[in-house]
N, C-alpha and C positions, 0 to 999 in steps of 0.2 A: 567361528566366523562371525564377526561383528561385535567381538568382545571389546574391541577398542572404542566403540560409539555407544556405549550404554548410559552415558549421562554422568553428571558430577557424582552421583552416589555409587555408581557401578565401578567395577574394575576397568582399568584402561590399559593394562599391560599388553603389550603387543605380543602375541603368541610366537613370533619368529625369533623374539629376543629373550624368551624364557630360559632360565637356567635351572640346574637341579637344585633342589633344596640346600644341599650341602655346600654348593658352590656359590651361594648368593653372597656378593660383596668380596669374592675371593681376588687375589692380586692378578691371577691370569685372565680373569673376565674382563676387567677395565671398563665394567659399566657401573653406573651410580643409579641407586634408586631414589627417585625424588618423591616427596609427598606434595601433590598439588591440592592446596586448601582453598575452599570456596567461601563465600560471605555467609552461607547457610551453616557453616561448620562441617560440611562433608568434606571427605577427602578421596583423592584417586592417587594411586601409585603409577609412577611413570618410570620406566627403566631407560636411561639415556647414556650415551657415550659422551666422555669430555670434549670430544672434537665436534660433536653436534652443535648446531647453532640454535640461537633463541627462535628463530623462524622455523627451523626443522621441529623443534619441540612442539610449537604451535600447529604446524602441518599434521603432525603425527598424531597428537592427542585432541585437536579440535578442528577435524577436517570441515572445510567450508565456513568456519568461523574465525578464520585466522585474523581477519581485519577487525573483528570484535572482541578478541581476547587481548587483556592487559595482565601481564605477569609482574609480580613485585617481589624481589628478593631483597632482604635486609633493608626494607623501607626504600628502595630505589625501584622506580619504574624501568623496566627493560624495555627501552624504546627501539634500540638497534636489532633488527632481526638477523643482521649478518655477524652479530657477536658471538664467538664461541662460548660454550658453557665453561670451559676451563678456565676463562678469563674473569668468571664470577666466583671462583674458588669454592664451588659447590661441593659438598661432602655428601657421604651416604646418609639417607634418611633427611637431608635438608628440606625445609618447608618452602615452598614457592606459591605465593597467594596468587589466585586467579580471579579476575573479574571480567565477567562477560557482559559487555555492553547490550542495552536492549535495541537500541537503533545506532546506525553507523554515525560516528562523531563527525561533525562538520569539518572538512579539510579544504585546502586551497583548491578549488575546482579548476581544472584546465578548460578550454574552450569547447571541447567535445562533451563534457559534462555539465557545463554551465547550466543548460536549460533544465536538465534532469534535477539538479540541485535547487534551481529556482522553484521548479514545480513542487519538489518536496518541502521546501520552506513555505510556499503558498498554502500547501495542504495541511501542515502542521498549524499554521496561523488560523486557519478556519476550523475551528474545533466546534462542531455542531452541539456537542455535549454542554458546553459552558453557555449555550443560548436556550437551553431547555427551562431553566427557572424563569428568566425574564418572560419567556414566551408563554409559560404557564400563569405567571402573574397577570399578564396581559389579558389572557383568555378569562381568568376569574374576575378581572375588572370588567371587561366587557359584558360578561354574564351578569354581574351585580348591576351594571349601568342598565341593562335591558330589563332586569328584574324591578328596578325602581321606575322606570319610564313605562314598561308595558306590563304593569301589575296583572292586569286581567288575563294575560296569557300564562303565567306562572301559576301552577296549582300550589296548595300548601305542601304537597309531597316534593315537588320540584324545588321549592324554596327551602325546605328542610334539608334535601340532599346537597343543595348548593351551600348551605351554612356548613353542613358536615363536611364537605369536600374543602371548603376554605379552611375550616378548623384543622383537619388532618394535614393539609398541605403546609400550614403555618407550623405546627408542631415539628414536621419533618424538615421543613426548610431552617428552622431555628436550630433544631438539634444538629443538623449537618454543618451549618456555618458557624456554629458556636465553638467547635473544636479549634 
């Protein structure tokens, strides 16, 4: 139970479609064993029937992720989920490349989903992580300004720590942005 959802590295063969070792690929079986290959070079085996559709393949081997999975066969993106696998001329041990998107690709939103799509776009535009470096530079600048203007408040230890923090931040910032 659960063998079909072990992830890209685990086996994904449906136990209800298993055949005996001697009948694998036999003419009476009519099933095809596909090799689903991922970007990290891991593979999963998928036993399908020629009359299955691209959408059925996605539903069977990527439950809950059907909209995020992109299948590529012989350099062609398989866009039509209603296309039967027999139309692709798949053979036994054919390789189908799989790409699982991290985020749902933007599609043409209908009026019911327009507000959700706009909120997701606004959330993606407001990336707080990209504001951390300018905020840290501003804080260091303010501390150096106060150190110069109110020298009597800053001890030698505080000034040394501020100089060390500025030096460490400069090295890290240049190392990160130099790439």
